[in-house]
Jmol script that loads the backbone (N, CA, C; Angstrom):
load data "model"
ATOM      1  N   MET A   1     -14.590  74.898  -7.038  1.00  0.00           N
ATOM      2  CA  MET A   1     -15.090  74.297  -8.259  1.00  0.00           C
ATOM      3  C   MET A   1     -15.084  75.374  -9.350  1.00  0.00           C
ATOM      4  N   THR A   2     -14.563  75.030 -10.499  1.00  0.00           N
ATOM      5  CA  THR A   2     -14.474  76.012 -11.573  1.00  0.00           C
ATOM      6  C   THR A   2     -15.828  76.245 -12.230  1.00  0.00           C
ATOM      7  N   VAL A   3     -15.904  77.335 -12.972  1.00  0.00           N
ATOM      8  CA  VAL A   3     -17.143  77.693 -13.665  1.00  0.00           C
ATOM      9  C   VAL A   3     -17.521  76.604 -14.665  1.00  0.00           C
ATOM     10  N   VAL A   4     -16.538  76.030 -15.340  1.00  0.00           N
ATOM     11  CA  VAL A   4     -16.804  74.997 -16.348  1.00  0.00           C
ATOM     12  C   VAL A   4     -17.418  73.757 -15.698  1.00  0.00           C
ATOM     13  N   LYS A   5     -16.889  73.353 -14.544  1.00  0.00           N
ATOM     14  CA  LYS A   5     -17.439  72.180 -13.849  1.00  0.00           C
ATOM     15  C   LYS A   5     -18.868  72.444 -13.394  1.00  0.00           C
ATOM     16  N   ARG A   6     -19.105  73.635 -12.870  1.00  0.00           N
ATOM     17  CA  ARG A   6     -20.456  73.977 -12.428  1.00  0.00           C
ATOM     18  C   ARG A   6     -21.423  73.968 -13.607  1.00  0.00           C
ATOM     19  N   LEU A   7     -20.980  74.520 -14.722  1.00  0.00           N
ATOM     20  CA  LEU A   7     -21.822  74.541 -15.916  1.00  0.00           C
ATOM     21  C   LEU A   7     -22.118  73.123 -16.394  1.00  0.00           C
ATOM     22  N   ALA A   8     -21.116  72.265 -16.402  1.00  0.00           N
ATOM     23  CA  ALA A   8     -21.306  70.880 -16.838  1.00  0.00           C
ATOM     24  C   ALA A   8     -22.307  70.153 -15.945  1.00  0.00           C
ATOM     25  N   ILE A   9     -22.217  70.351 -14.639  1.00  0.00           N
ATOM     26  CA  ILE A   9     -23.151  69.708 -13.708  1.00  0.00           C
ATOM     27  C   ILE A   9     -24.563  70.226 -13.939  1.00  0.00           C
ATOM     28  N   LEU A  10     -24.694  71.533 -14.120  1.00  0.00           N
ATOM     29  CA  LEU A  10     -26.012  72.116 -14.356  1.00  0.00           C
ATOM     30  C   LEU A  10     -26.618  71.603 -15.658  1.00  0.00           C
ATOM     31  N   LEU A  11     -25.810  71.482 -16.699  1.00  0.00           N
ATOM     32  CA  LEU A  11     -26.308  70.978 -17.976  1.00  0.00           C
ATOM     33  C   LEU A  11     -26.769  69.531 -17.858  1.00  0.00           C
ATOM     34  N   LEU A  12     -26.052  68.725 -17.071  1.00  0.00           N
ATOM     35  CA  LEU A  12     -26.473  67.341 -16.868  1.00  0.00           C
ATOM     36  C   LEU A  12     -27.798  67.265 -16.124  1.00  0.00           C
ATOM     37  N   ILE A  13     -28.003  68.183 -15.201  1.00  0.00           N
ATOM     38  CA  ILE A  13     -29.247  68.173 -14.428  1.00  0.00           C
ATOM     39  C   ILE A  13     -30.446  68.497 -15.305  1.00  0.00           C
ATOM     40  N   VAL A  14     -30.312  69.485 -16.208  1.00  0.00           N
ATOM     41  CA  VAL A  14     -31.467  69.924 -16.994  1.00  0.00           C
ATOM     42  C   VAL A  14     -31.562  69.258 -18.363  1.00  0.00           C
ATOM     43  N   ALA A  15     -30.661  68.334 -18.690  1.00  0.00           N
ATOM     44  CA  ALA A  15     -30.648  67.748 -20.031  1.00  0.00           C
ATOM     45  C   ALA A  15     -31.838  66.838 -20.316  1.00  0.00           C
ATOM     46  N   GLY A  16     -32.378  66.195 -19.326  1.00  0.00           N
ATOM     47  CA  GLY A  16     -33.513  65.301 -19.547  1.00  0.00           C
ATOM     48  C   GLY A  16     -34.689  65.701 -18.685  1.00  0.00           C
ATOM     49  N   CYS A  17     -35.835  65.248 -19.076  1.00  0.00           N
ATOM     50  CA  CYS A  17     -37.052  65.608 -18.345  1.00  0.00           C
ATOM     51  C   CYS A  17     -37.760  64.324 -17.931  1.00  0.00           C
ATOM     52  N   ARG A  18     -37.931  64.136 -16.634  1.00  0.00           N
ATOM     53  CA  ARG A  18     -38.644  62.968 -16.126  1.00  0.00           C
ATOM     54  C   ARG A  18     -40.083  63.361 -15.827  1.00  0.00           C
ATOM     55  N   THR A  19     -41.000  62.511 -16.264  1.00  0.00           N
ATOM     56  CA  THR A  19     -42.418  62.775 -16.064  1.00  0.00           C
ATOM     57  C   THR A  19     -43.078  61.530 -15.495  1.00  0.00           C
ATOM     58  N   VAL A  20     -43.823  61.706 -14.420  1.00  0.00           N
ATOM     59  CA  VAL A  20     -44.604  60.606 -13.855  1.00  0.00           C
ATOM     60  C   VAL A  20     -46.058  60.844 -14.238  1.00  0.00           C
ATOM     61  N   SER A  21     -46.657  59.840 -14.874  1.00  0.00           N
ATOM     62  CA  SER A  21     -48.036  59.989 -15.324  1.00  0.00           C
ATOM     63  C   SER A  21     -48.793  58.677 -15.146  1.00  0.00           C
ATOM     64  N   PRO A  22     -50.109  58.765 -15.061  1.00  0.00           N
ATOM     65  CA  PRO A  22     -50.916  57.536 -14.976  1.00  0.00           C
ATOM     66  C   PRO A  22     -50.722  56.685 -16.225  1.00  0.00           C
ATOM     67  N   VAL A  23     -50.859  55.382 -16.071  1.00  0.00           N
ATOM     68  CA  VAL A  23     -50.607  54.470 -17.180  1.00  0.00           C
ATOM     69  C   VAL A  23     -51.573  54.712 -18.346  1.00  0.00           C
ATOM     70  N   ARG A  24     -52.770  55.211 -18.078  1.00  0.00           N
ATOM     71  CA  ARG A  24     -53.734  55.461 -19.156  1.00  0.00           C
ATOM     72  C   ARG A  24     -53.271  56.579 -20.094  1.00  0.00           C
ATOM     73  N   GLU A  25     -52.316  57.413 -19.641  1.00  0.00           N
ATOM     74  CA  GLU A  25     -51.794  58.497 -20.474  1.00  0.00           C
ATOM     75  C   GLU A  25     -50.508  58.106 -21.209  1.00  0.00           C
ATOM     76  N   LEU A  26     -50.132  56.837 -21.119  1.00  0.00           N
ATOM     77  CA  LEU A  26     -48.905  56.364 -21.745  1.00  0.00           C
ATOM     78  C   LEU A  26     -49.005  56.441 -23.261  1.00  0.00           C
ATOM     79  N   GLU A  27     -47.967  56.971 -23.885  1.00  0.00           N
ATOM     80  CA  GLU A  27     -47.919  57.099 -25.342  1.00  0.00           C
ATOM     81  C   GLU A  27     -46.758  56.282 -25.882  1.00  0.00           C
ATOM     82  N   THR A  28     -46.894  55.832 -27.105  1.00  0.00           N
ATOM     83  CA  THR A  28     -45.806  55.093 -27.727  1.00  0.00           C
ATOM     84  C   THR A  28     -44.657  56.042 -28.050  1.00  0.00           C
ATOM     85  N   SER A  29     -43.479  55.495 -28.088  1.00  0.00           N
ATOM     86  CA  SER A  29     -42.280  56.282 -28.364  1.00  0.00           C
ATOM     87  C   SER A  29     -41.403  55.502 -29.339  1.00  0.00           C
ATOM     88  N   THR A  30     -40.560  56.211 -30.051  1.00  0.00           N
ATOM     89  CA  THR A  30     -39.674  55.548 -31.015  1.00  0.00           C
ATOM     90  C   THR A  30     -38.474  54.898 -30.333  1.00  0.00           C
ATOM     91  N   VAL A  31     -38.194  55.284 -29.095  1.00  0.00           N
ATOM     92  CA  VAL A  31     -37.078  54.710 -28.339  1.00  0.00           C
ATOM     93  C   VAL A  31     -37.569  54.310 -26.952  1.00  0.00           C
ATOM     94  N   PRO A  32     -36.916  53.321 -26.321  1.00  0.00           N
ATOM     95  CA  PRO A  32     -37.282  52.994 -24.940  1.00  0.00           C
ATOM     96  C   PRO A  32     -37.076  54.214 -24.045  1.00  0.00           C
ATOM     97  N   ASP A  33     -38.097  54.577 -23.263  1.00  0.00           N
ATOM     98  CA  ASP A  33     -37.988  55.782 -22.445  1.00  0.00           C
ATOM     99  C   ASP A  33     -38.623  55.640 -21.063  1.00  0.00           C
ATOM    100  N   ILE A  34     -38.948  54.428 -20.658  1.00  0.00           N
ATOM    101  CA  ILE A  34     -39.588  54.231 -19.357  1.00  0.00           C
ATOM    102  C   ILE A  34     -38.503  53.902 -18.330  1.00  0.00           C
ATOM    103  N   SER A  35     -38.371  54.757 -17.319  1.00  0.00           N
ATOM    104  CA  SER A  35     -37.324  54.547 -16.323  1.00  0.00           C
ATOM    105  C   SER A  35     -37.824  53.773 -15.099  1.00  0.00           C
ATOM    106  N   ARG A  36     -39.105  53.997 -14.704  1.00  0.00           N
ATOM    107  CA  ARG A  36     -39.654  53.285 -13.547  1.00  0.00           C
ATOM    108  C   ARG A  36     -41.135  53.036 -13.719  1.00  0.00           C
ATOM    109  N   LEU A  37     -41.604  51.991 -13.048  1.00  0.00           N
ATOM    110  CA  LEU A  37     -43.029  51.678 -12.979  1.00  0.00           C
ATOM    111  C   LEU A  37     -43.447  51.686 -11.520  1.00  0.00           C
ATOM    112  N   ILE A  38     -44.638  52.154 -11.263  1.00  0.00           N
ATOM    113  CA  ILE A  38     -45.229  52.023  -9.935  1.00  0.00           C
ATOM    114  C   ILE A  38     -46.434  51.113 -10.120  1.00  0.00           C
ATOM    115  N   LEU A  39     -46.339  49.925  -9.548  1.00  0.00           N
ATOM    116  CA  LEU A  39     -47.399  48.940  -9.716  1.00  0.00           C
ATOM    117  C   LEU A  39     -48.584  49.265  -8.816  1.00  0.00           C
ATOM    118  N   ARG A  40     -49.715  48.632  -9.091  1.00  0.00           N
ATOM    119  CA  ARG A  40     -50.934  48.888  -8.303  1.00  0.00           C
ATOM    120  C   ARG A  40     -50.758  48.505  -6.838  1.00  0.00           C
ATOM    121  N   ASP A  41     -49.889  47.531  -6.555  1.00  0.00           N
ATOM    122  CA  ASP A  41     -49.656  47.129  -5.163  1.00  0.00           C
ATOM    123  C   ASP A  41     -48.623  48.012  -4.460  1.00  0.00           C
ATOM    124  N   GLY A  42     -48.110  49.054  -5.165  1.00  0.00           N
ATOM    125  CA  GLY A  42     -47.160  49.994  -4.572  1.00  0.00           C
ATOM    126  C   GLY A  42     -45.705  49.679  -4.837  1.00  0.00           C
ATOM    127  N   LYS A  43     -45.425  48.520  -5.386  1.00  0.00           N
ATOM    128  CA  LYS A  43     -44.047  48.133  -5.677  1.00  0.00           C
ATOM    129  C   LYS A  43     -43.493  49.009  -6.806  1.00  0.00           C
ATOM    130  N   VAL A  44     -42.239  49.421  -6.669  1.00  0.00           N
ATOM    131  CA  VAL A  44     -41.585  50.249  -7.680  1.00  0.00           C
ATOM    132  C   VAL A  44     -40.574  49.390  -8.438  1.00  0.00           C
ATOM    133  N   ILE A  45     -40.680  49.402  -9.757  1.00  0.00           N
ATOM    134  CA  ILE A  45     -39.761  48.664 -10.625  1.00  0.00           C
ATOM    135  C   ILE A  45     -38.910  49.692 -11.363  1.00  0.00           C
ATOM    136  N   ALA A  46     -37.604  49.621 -11.175  1.00  0.00           N
ATOM    137  CA  ALA A  46     -36.692  50.528 -11.872  1.00  0.00           C
ATOM    138  C   ALA A  46     -35.975  49.760 -12.978  1.00  0.00           C
ATOM    139  N   PHE A  47     -35.954  50.340 -14.163  1.00  0.00           N
ATOM    140  CA  PHE A  47     -35.272  49.714 -15.293  1.00  0.00           C
ATOM    141  C   PHE A  47     -33.815  50.153 -15.332  1.00  0.00           C
ATOM    142  N   ASN A  48     -32.989  49.350 -16.005  1.00  0.00           N
ATOM    143  CA  ASN A  48     -31.573  49.695 -16.122  1.00  0.00           C
ATOM    144  C   ASN A  48     -31.394  50.899 -17.061  1.00  0.00           C
ATOM    145  N   ARG A  49     -30.169  51.240 -17.370  1.00  0.00           N
ATOM    146  CA  ARG A  49     -29.888  52.449 -18.163  1.00  0.00           C
ATOM    147  C   ARG A  49     -30.402  52.369 -19.598  1.00  0.00           C
ATOM    148  N   ASP A  50     -30.804  51.187 -20.048  1.00  0.00           N
ATOM    149  CA  ASP A  50     -31.373  51.046 -21.394  1.00  0.00           C
ATOM    150  C   ASP A  50     -32.875  51.317 -21.412  1.00  0.00           C
ATOM    151  N   PHE A  51     -33.469  51.525 -20.248  1.00  0.00           N
ATOM    152  CA  PHE A  51     -34.884  51.843 -20.067  1.00  0.00           C
ATOM    153  C   PHE A  51     -35.808  50.705 -20.526  1.00  0.00           C
ATOM    154  N   GLY A  52     -37.062  50.851 -20.176  1.00  0.00           N
ATOM    155  CA  GLY A  52     -38.090  49.899 -20.591  1.00  0.00           C
ATOM    156  C   GLY A  52     -38.900  50.504 -21.728  1.00  0.00           C
ATOM    157  N   TRP A  53     -39.765  49.691 -22.339  1.00  0.00           N
ATOM    158  CA  TRP A  53     -40.546  50.175 -23.473  1.00  0.00           C
ATOM    159  C   TRP A  53     -41.977  49.666 -23.396  1.00  0.00           C
ATOM    160  N   TYR A  54     -42.841  50.389 -24.077  1.00  0.00           N
ATOM    161  CA  TYR A  54     -44.269  50.101 -24.101  1.00  0.00           C
ATOM    162  C   TYR A  54     -44.592  49.347 -25.378  1.00  0.00           C
ATOM    163  N   ASN A  55     -45.155  48.138 -25.235  1.00  0.00           N
ATOM    164  CA  ASN A  55     -45.575  47.345 -26.373  1.00  0.00           C
ATOM    165  C   ASN A  55     -47.090  47.519 -26.488  1.00  0.00           C
ATOM    166  N   LYS A  56     -47.504  48.415 -27.363  1.00  0.00           N
ATOM    167  CA  LYS A  56     -48.911  48.772 -27.476  1.00  0.00           C
ATOM    168  C   LYS A  56     -49.758  47.586 -27.938  1.00  0.00           C
ATOM    169  N   GLN A  57     -49.246  46.782 -28.875  1.00  0.00           N
ATOM    170  CA  GLN A  57     -50.011  45.655 -29.399  1.00  0.00           C
ATOM    171  C   GLN A  57     -50.348  44.635 -28.318  1.00  0.00           C
ATOM    172  N   GLU A  58     -49.396  44.355 -27.439  1.00  0.00           N
ATOM    173  CA  GLU A  58     -49.622  43.370 -26.379  1.00  0.00           C
ATOM    174  C   GLU A  58     -50.159  43.996 -25.101  1.00  0.00           C
ATOM    175  N   GLY A  59     -50.113  45.330 -25.014  1.00  0.00           N
ATOM    176  CA  GLY A  59     -50.571  46.002 -23.801  1.00  0.00           C
ATOM    177  C   GLY A  59     -49.659  45.753 -22.622  1.00  0.00           C
ATOM    178  N   THR A  60     -48.351  45.726 -22.884  1.00  0.00           N
ATOM    179  CA  THR A  60     -47.380  45.444 -21.825  1.00  0.00           C
ATOM    180  C   THR A  60     -46.257  46.481 -21.817  1.00  0.00           C
ATOM    181  N   ILE A  61     -45.569  46.522 -20.702  1.00  0.00           N
ATOM    182  CA  ILE A  61     -44.340  47.297 -20.565  1.00  0.00           C
ATOM    183  C   ILE A  61     -43.269  46.298 -20.196  1.00  0.00           C
ATOM    184  N   GLU A  62     -42.167  46.332 -20.913  1.00  0.00           N
ATOM    185  CA  GLU A  62     -41.114  45.367 -20.637  1.00  0.00           C
ATOM    186  C   GLU A  62     -39.755  46.016 -20.696  1.00  0.00           C
ATOM    187  N   GLY A  63     -38.794  45.317 -20.123  1.00  0.00           N
ATOM    188  CA  GLY A  63     -37.416  45.799 -20.116  1.00  0.00           C
ATOM    189  C   GLY A  63     -36.596  44.983 -19.146  1.00  0.00           C
ATOM    190  N   VAL A  64     -35.387  45.439 -18.894  1.00  0.00           N
ATOM    191  CA  VAL A  64     -34.486  44.780 -17.959  1.00  0.00           C
ATOM    192  C   VAL A  64     -34.387  45.654 -16.719  1.00  0.00           C
ATOM    193  N   ASP A  65     -34.681  45.059 -15.555  1.00  0.00           N
ATOM    194  CA  ASP A  65     -34.635  45.855 -14.323  1.00  0.00           C
ATOM    195  C   ASP A  65     -33.194  46.029 -13.851  1.00  0.00           C
ATOM    196  N   THR A  66     -33.023  46.773 -12.759  1.00  0.00           N
ATOM    197  CA  THR A  66     -31.674  47.068 -12.267  1.00  0.00           C
ATOM    198  C   THR A  66     -30.950  45.839 -11.733  1.00  0.00           C
ATOM    199  N   ALA A  67     -31.693  44.761 -11.476  1.00  0.00           N
ATOM    200  CA  ALA A  67     -31.074  43.511 -11.041  1.00  0.00           C
ATOM    201  C   ALA A  67     -30.655  42.642 -12.222  1.00  0.00           C
ATOM    202  N   GLY A  68     -30.945  43.092 -13.445  1.00  0.00           N
ATOM    203  CA  GLY A  68     -30.553  42.341 -14.637  1.00  0.00           C
ATOM    204  C   GLY A  68     -31.587  41.346 -15.123  1.00  0.00           C
ATOM    205  N   GLN A  69     -32.777  41.349 -14.544  1.00  0.00           N
ATOM    206  CA  GLN A  69     -33.832  40.419 -14.933  1.00  0.00           C
ATOM    207  C   GLN A  69     -34.749  41.052 -15.979  1.00  0.00           C
ATOM    208  N   HIS A  70     -35.083  40.278 -17.015  1.00  0.00           N
ATOM    209  CA  HIS A  70     -36.052  40.750 -18.003  1.00  0.00           C
ATOM    210  C   HIS A  70     -37.437  40.629 -17.377  1.00  0.00           C
ATOM    211  N   VAL A  71     -38.178  41.744 -17.362  1.00  0.00           N
ATOM    212  CA  VAL A  71     -39.505  41.752 -16.752  1.00  0.00           C
ATOM    213  C   VAL A  71     -40.537  42.249 -17.753  1.00  0.00           C
ATOM    214  N   VAL A  72     -41.762  41.726 -17.614  1.00  0.00           N
ATOM    215  CA  VAL A  72     -42.887  42.141 -18.447  1.00  0.00           C
ATOM    216  C   VAL A  72     -44.089  42.347 -17.533  1.00  0.00           C
ATOM    217  N   TYR A  73     -44.729  43.507 -17.644  1.00  0.00           N
ATOM    218  CA  TYR A  73     -45.918  43.800 -16.843  1.00  0.00           C
ATOM    219  C   TYR A  73     -47.050  44.213 -17.762  1.00  0.00           C
ATOM    220  N   HIS A  74     -48.210  43.626 -17.537  1.00  0.00           N
ATOM    221  CA  HIS A  74     -49.402  44.017 -18.281  1.00  0.00           C
ATOM    222  C   HIS A  74     -49.875  45.360 -17.739  1.00  0.00           C
ATOM    223  N   LEU A  75     -50.476  46.180 -18.593  1.00  0.00           N
ATOM    224  CA  LEU A  75     -50.916  47.513 -18.181  1.00  0.00           C
ATOM    225  C   LEU A  75     -51.885  47.469 -16.995  1.00  0.00           C
ATOM    226  N   ALA A  76     -52.639  46.385 -16.857  1.00  0.00           N
ATOM    227  CA  ALA A  76     -53.576  46.260 -15.741  1.00  0.00           C
ATOM    228  C   ALA A  76     -52.852  46.196 -14.393  1.00  0.00           C
ATOM    229  N   GLU A  77     -51.557  45.804 -14.395  1.00  0.00           N
ATOM    230  CA  GLU A  77     -50.782  45.709 -13.165  1.00  0.00           C
ATOM    231  C   GLU A  77     -50.120  47.032 -12.785  1.00  0.00           C
ATOM    232  N   VAL A  78     -50.088  47.979 -13.725  1.00  0.00           N
ATOM    233  CA  VAL A  78     -49.307  49.206 -13.553  1.00  0.00           C
ATOM    234  C   VAL A  78     -50.219  50.367 -13.173  1.00  0.00           C
ATOM    235  N   ASN A  79     -49.782  51.161 -12.188  1.00  0.00           N
ATOM    236  CA  ASN A  79     -50.527  52.339 -11.761  1.00  0.00           C
ATOM    237  C   ASN A  79     -49.966  53.608 -12.429  1.00  0.00           C
ATOM    238  N   LYS A  80     -48.641  53.825 -12.303  1.00  0.00           N
ATOM    239  CA  LYS A  80     -48.010  55.011 -12.877  1.00  0.00           C
ATOM    240  C   LYS A  80     -46.719  54.637 -13.580  1.00  0.00           C
ATOM    241  N   VAL A  81     -46.327  55.504 -14.500  1.00  0.00           N
ATOM    242  CA  VAL A  81     -45.132  55.278 -15.306  1.00  0.00           C
ATOM    243  C   VAL A  81     -44.268  56.529 -15.267  1.00  0.00           C
ATOM    244  N   GLU A  82     -42.971  56.348 -15.045  1.00  0.00           N
ATOM    245  CA  GLU A  82     -42.033  57.474 -15.124  1.00  0.00           C
ATOM    246  C   GLU A  82     -41.270  57.356 -16.432  1.00  0.00           C
ATOM    247  N   THR A  83     -41.406  58.370 -17.266  1.00  0.00           N
ATOM    248  CA  THR A  83     -40.704  58.378 -18.548  1.00  0.00           C
ATOM    249  C   THR A  83     -39.626  59.442 -18.547  1.00  0.00           C
ATOM    250  N   VAL A  84     -38.631  59.232 -19.371  1.00  0.00           N
ATOM    251  CA  VAL A  84     -37.540  60.190 -19.535  1.00  0.00           C
ATOM    252  C   VAL A  84     -37.544  60.629 -20.982  1.00  0.00           C
ATOM    253  N   ARG A  85     -37.704  61.900 -21.182  1.00  0.00           N
ATOM    254  CA  ARG A  85     -37.679  62.461 -22.531  1.00  0.00           C
ATOM    255  C   ARG A  85     -36.478  63.376 -22.633  1.00  0.00           C
ATOM    256  N   ALA A  86     -35.540  63.014 -23.452  1.00  0.00           N
ATOM    257  CA  ALA A  86     -34.379  63.871 -23.670  1.00  0.00           C
ATOM    258  C   ALA A  86     -34.773  65.010 -24.594  1.00  0.00           C
ATOM    259  N   TYR A  87     -34.156  66.132 -24.392  1.00  0.00           N
ATOM    260  CA  TYR A  87     -34.345  67.317 -25.224  1.00  0.00           C
ATOM    261  C   TYR A  87     -35.779  67.841 -25.179  1.00  0.00           C
ATOM    262  N   ALA A  88     -36.416  67.746 -24.030  1.00  0.00           N
ATOM    263  CA  ALA A  88     -37.718  68.368 -23.860  1.00  0.00           C
ATOM    264  C   ALA A  88     -37.545  69.880 -23.967  1.00  0.00           C
ATOM    265  N   ILE A  89     -38.589  70.601 -24.278  1.00  0.00           N
ATOM    266  CA  ILE A  89     -38.490  72.020 -24.601  1.00  0.00           C
ATOM    267  C   ILE A  89     -37.984  72.861 -23.429  1.00  0.00           C
ATOM    268  N   ILE A  90     -38.462  72.612 -22.218  1.00  0.00           N
ATOM    269  CA  ILE A  90     -38.035  73.433 -21.078  1.00  0.00           C
ATOM    270  C   ILE A  90     -36.549  73.237 -20.778  1.00  0.00           C
ATOM    271  N   PRO A  91     -36.060  71.999 -20.653  1.00  0.00           N
ATOM    272  CA  PRO A  91     -34.623  71.844 -20.433  1.00  0.00           C
ATOM    273  C   PRO A  91     -33.786  72.387 -21.594  1.00  0.00           C
ATOM    274  N   LEU A  92     -34.301  72.262 -22.803  1.00  0.00           N
ATOM    275  CA  LEU A  92     -33.565  72.785 -23.951  1.00  0.00           C
ATOM    276  C   LEU A  92     -33.433  74.300 -23.858  1.00  0.00           C
ATOM    277  N   VAL A  93     -34.520  74.986 -23.525  1.00  0.00           N
ATOM    278  CA  VAL A  93     -34.481  76.447 -23.385  1.00  0.00           C
ATOM    279  C   VAL A  93     -33.541  76.845 -22.247  1.00  0.00           C
ATOM    280  N   LEU A  94     -33.608  76.115 -21.125  1.00  0.00           N
ATOM    281  CA  LEU A  94     -32.711  76.407 -20.010  1.00  0.00           C
ATOM    282  C   LEU A  94     -31.248  76.211 -20.401  1.00  0.00           C
ATOM    283  N   THR A  95     -30.961  75.134 -21.106  1.00  0.00           N
ATOM    284  CA  THR A  95     -29.587  74.857 -21.521  1.00  0.00           C
ATOM    285  C   THR A  95     -29.064  75.937 -22.455  1.00  0.00           C
ATOM    286  N   VAL A  96     -29.854  76.323 -23.431  1.00  0.00           N
ATOM    287  CA  VAL A  96     -29.438  77.376 -24.362  1.00  0.00           C
ATOM    288  C   VAL A  96     -29.275  78.698 -23.616  1.00  0.00           C
ATOM    289  N   GLY A  97     -30.191  79.005 -22.719  1.00  0.00           N
ATOM    290  CA  GLY A  97     -30.096  80.243 -21.937  1.00  0.00           C
ATOM    291  C   GLY A  97     -28.844  80.289 -21.086  1.00  0.00           C
ATOM    292  N   ILE A  98     -28.518  79.177 -20.463  1.00  0.00           N
ATOM    293  CA  ILE A  98     -27.305  79.108 -19.645  1.00  0.00           C
ATOM    294  C   ILE A  98     -26.066  79.282 -20.511  1.00  0.00           C
ATOM    295  N   ALA A  99     -26.050  78.631 -21.661  1.00  0.00           N
ATOM    296  CA  ALA A  99     -24.898  78.764 -22.563  1.00  0.00           C
ATOM    297  C   ALA A  99     -24.723  80.212 -23.016  1.00  0.00           C
ATOM    298  N   ILE A 100     -25.800  80.883 -23.342  1.00  0.00           N
ATOM    299  CA  ILE A 100     -25.728  82.282 -23.762  1.00  0.00           C
ATOM    300  C   ILE A 100     -25.234  83.152 -22.603  1.00  0.00           C
ATOM    301  N   ALA A 101     -25.759  82.922 -21.403  1.00  0.00           N
ATOM    302  CA  ALA A 101     -25.344  83.707 -20.238  1.00  0.00           C
ATOM    303  C   ALA A 101     -23.856  83.537 -19.953  1.00  0.00           C
ATOM    304  N   VAL A 102     -23.372  82.298 -20.040  1.00  0.00           N
ATOM    305  CA  VAL A 102     -21.945  82.054 -19.818  1.00  0.00           C
ATOM    306  C   VAL A 102     -21.117  82.730 -20.904  1.00  0.00           C
ATOM    307  N   GLY A 103     -21.580  82.685 -22.138  1.00  0.00           N
ATOM    308  CA  GLY A 103     -20.865  83.354 -23.231  1.00  0.00           C
ATOM    309  C   GLY A 103     -20.786  84.853 -23.019  1.00  0.00           C
ATOM    310  N   VAL A 104     -21.879  85.468 -22.629  1.00  0.00           N
ATOM    311  CA  VAL A 104     -21.887  86.913 -22.359  1.00  0.00           C
ATOM    312  C   VAL A 104     -20.948  87.235 -21.202  1.00  0.00           C
ATOM    313  N   TYR A 105     -20.974  86.423 -20.157  1.00  0.00           N
ATOM    314  CA  TYR A 105     -20.094  86.626 -19.001  1.00  0.00           C
ATOM    315  C   TYR A 105     -18.624  86.557 -19.414  1.00  0.00           C
ATOM    316  N   LEU A 106     -18.278  85.545 -20.204  1.00  0.00           N
ATOM    317  CA  LEU A 106     -16.883  85.393 -20.629  1.00  0.00           C
ATOM    318  C   LEU A 106     -16.434  86.542 -21.532  1.00  0.00           C
ATOM    319  N   ILE A 107     -17.302  86.995 -22.417  1.00  0.00           N
ATOM    320  CA  ILE A 107     -16.964  88.127 -23.282  1.00  0.00           C
ATOM    321  C   ILE A 107     -16.763  89.381 -22.440  1.00  0.00           C
ATOM    322  N   ALA A 108     -17.625  89.609 -21.459  1.00  0.00           N
ATOM    323  CA  ALA A 108     -17.477  90.772 -20.576  1.00  0.00           C
ATOM    324  C   ALA A 108     -16.166  90.710 -19.816  1.00  0.00           C
ATOM    325  N   LYS A 109     -15.800  89.528 -19.330  1.00  0.00           N
ATOM    326  CA  LYS A 109     -14.524  89.364 -18.625  1.00  0.00           C
ATOM    327  C   LYS A 109     -13.346  89.671 -19.545  1.00  0.00           C
ATOM    328  N   LEU A 110     -13.414  89.160 -20.768  1.00  0.00           N
ATOM    329  CA  LEU A 110     -12.321  89.412 -21.738  1.00  0.00           C
ATOM    330  C   LEU A 110     -12.191  90.899 -22.058  1.00  0.00           C
ATOM    331  N   LEU A 111     -13.312  91.569 -22.233  1.00  0.00           N
ATOM    332  CA  LEU A 111     -13.291  93.007 -22.535  1.00  0.00           C
ATOM    333  C   LEU A 111     -12.743  93.799 -21.349  1.00  0.00           C
ATOM    334  N   THR A 112     -13.124  93.406 -20.145  1.00  0.00           N
ATOM    335  CA  THR A 112     -12.609  94.069 -18.945  1.00  0.00           C
ATOM    336  C   THR A 112     -11.113  93.850 -18.817  1.00  0.00           C
ATOM    337  N   PHE A 113     -10.665  92.646 -19.086  1.00  0.00           N
ATOM    338  CA  PHE A 113      -9.236  92.314 -19.008  1.00  0.00           C
ATOM    339  C   PHE A 113      -8.446  93.065 -20.075  1.00  0.00           C
ATOM    340  N   ALA A 114      -9.051  93.214 -21.278  1.00  0.00           N
ATOM    341  CA  ALA A 114      -8.380  93.901 -22.381  1.00  0.00           C
ATOM    342  C   ALA A 114      -8.175  95.378 -22.079  1.00  0.00           C
ATOM    343  N   GLN A 115      -9.021  95.985 -21.259  1.00  0.00           N
ATOM    344  CA  GLN A 115      -8.871  97.398 -20.908  1.00  0.00           C
ATOM    345  C   GLN A 115      -7.607  97.641 -20.099  1.00  0.00           C
ATOM    346  N   PHE A 116      -7.163  96.660 -19.350  1.00  0.00           N
ATOM    347  CA  PHE A 116      -5.996  96.825 -18.499  1.00  0.00           C
ATOM    348  C   PHE A 116      -4.692  96.586 -19.254  1.00  0.00           C
ATOM    349  N   LEU A 117      -4.750  96.167 -20.487  1.00  0.00           N
ATOM    350  CA  LEU A 117      -3.521  95.909 -21.273  1.00  0.00           C
ATOM    351  C   LEU A 117      -2.998  97.130 -21.931  1.00  0.00           C
TER     352      LEU A 117
END
end "model"
wireframe off; spacefill off
backbone 0.3
color backbone group
């Protein structure tokens, strides 16, 4: 596997941050960001790639599940929520650090190669 492929895979891994938190700590967001719900009865609801969203006025979480069904759950039914936040600070710092490290490595390789010319 080439260095570029490894870097691309690593960047995909650290690009988003998933957080599981109790429903009482749920905050509103400008974009749908709920990937899964854990209901009080233990059932896990996974949303499709468009994610689910929190409707604060109605006190519900809704979205389309992986089976393609539109679902709505009242907060009283939900125990925990898994949210996905893109560009969270830790993954961002890791991504920038990795990019800098790869750049330094490539420059060092070029300088070493240039000495032999």
